[in-house]
N, C-alpha and C positions, 0 to 999 in steps of 0.2 A: 484641515481636521476639524471638527466642532462639536462643544459639549455634547452631552447623549440627551434630548430633552424628556426623559425619565426620570432626572437629575436636577434640582434645585438646588443650588448654593446660597448659603446662608450665612451668616459673621453671625457668632456668636461672642460676645465678652469680645478677646481678644486673638479666638480660635474659628477658622473659615470648615466649616464641617458642608461634605454631601449629601442630601439628604435622599436615599432612593424614592419613587415615587411610579404609579403604573403598574408594567410591566419589570421595572427593572426591581420595584417595590416582593415582586414576588419570590426570586431568588436571593434579594439581600435582607439579612431582617437584621438593621441598623444604620448607622450614620459612615460615611466616610471622614477622619481631620484630615490635614493636608496642613502640611508647616508651612510658615509665611509663603518659602519659594513656589513650593506646587499653591500655592493660590492666585501665587503672582501668576505665573503659566497659565492654570484653568481662567485665570479671566483676562488673558487674552489669546487663549488658544486659537481663536480663527487667523490667529497674523497669520504670514507667512514662515515659513521655519526660522530664516535666515533675520528676518526682522526680530519676532520673536528672541531669537538669538542676542541679537544685539542690544535690545529692550532686559534682558539678562546682564548681560554686562554692565549695561550703563546703570544700572541700580543694584546689584552686587559687585563685591568686589571679587571679581574673578576672571579667567582668560576664555577667549572665546570656544578656544577646546574644552574645559572642565564645562562650560557651560554647557555646551551641545552634549555633551558626551552624559551630565548629568540629566538633563530636558529629555533626552531621548530615552533613558532609563525610567523616568518618573510617567511619561508619556504612554510606552511599554504595559509600563503594572496600570496605567491607568484605564489602557484596550483591553489588558485582561480581566479586568473589573467590569467592563463595557458602560464604563461613563466615559469614554470618546471613543467617537467615532470617526473615520473617511468621511 
C-alpha cells in the first residue's frame, strides 16, 4: 500500500493532517486530521502488513491482534476516502 500522491502529510503543532491536492481536492473540501496512531500508520504505510503490526506493537501498549484489527479498520477508512491506494 501507499499514500495517494494527491495527499500531502503535514505536521501542524501537535497534529498530523492530510491535505488533499489535485484531483483529491476536487472531491474533498477540507483536510483530514489523524490521531497519533493514525499518523504512525500513515508514516509507515508502505511497510509489509506484518512489519507494520510489529512496529505498532513495539511503539504502543497493545497486542498484535488489537494492532492488526485497529490498523485494518483505519486503512479501510483511508481507502474509502482515497487516501491510501494498493
